C-alpha positions in Angstrom: -22.3 -8.5 -59.5 -20.0 -8.3 -62.5 -22.1 -5.4 -63.9 -21.5 -3.4 -60.8 -17.7 -4.1 -61.0 -17.6 -3.0 -64.6 -19.6 0.1 -63.8 -17.2 0.9 -60.9 -14.1 0.5 -63.1 -15.7 2.6 -65.8 -16.6 5.4 -63.3 -13.0 5.3 -61.9 -11.6 5.7 -65.4 -14.0 8.5 -66.1 -13.2 10.4 -63.0 -9.4 10.1 -63.3 -9.4 11.1 -67.0 -8.0 7.8 -68.1 -11.2 7.0 -70.1 -10.6 10.0 -72.4 -6.9 9.0 -72.9 -7.9 5.4 -73.6 -10.6 6.5 -76.1 -8.2 8.9 -77.8 -5.6 6.2 -78.1 -8.1 3.8 -79.7 -9.1 6.5 -82.2 -5.6 7.3 -83.2 -4.7 3.7 -83.5 -7.8 3.0 -85.6 -7.1 5.7 -88.1 -3.3 5.3 -88.3 -3.1 5.6 -92.0 -4.9 8.9 -92.0 -2.7 10.2 -89.2 0.4 9.5 -91.2 -1.0 11.2 -94.2 -1.9 14.3 -92.1 1.5 14.4 -90.6 3.2 14.1 -94.0 0.9 16.9 -95.3 1.8 19.1 -92.4 5.6 18.6 -93.1 5.1 19.4 -96.8 3.2 22.6 -95.9 6.0 23.6 -93.5 8.7 23.0 -96.0 6.8 25.0 -98.6 6.2 27.9 -96.1 9.9 27.9 -95.2 10.9 28.1 -98.9 12.7 24.7 -98.9 10.7 23.5 -101.8 9.1 25.4 -104.7 5.4 25.3 -105.8 6.1 22.6 -108.4 7.7 20.2 -105.9 5.0 21.1 -103.3 2.2 20.1 -105.8 4.0 16.9 -106.8 4.5 15.8 -103.2 0.9 16.7 -102.3 -0.5 14.6 -105.2 1.6 11.6 -104.0 -0.2 11.6 -100.7 
């Protein structure tokens, strides 16, 4: 009986799209340190592309990550 209930709830989450959102949330929470590093790298890349920092500063910041 409990198995049927779990399957019904799982099917509901699958059909409504909530299952994908829950799994995505778990993946981003689990790799939180990597996500912060990627965000910082993206910011450094943008600042370099805009000319806010030079190549020396860019390489120094990139190595810190």
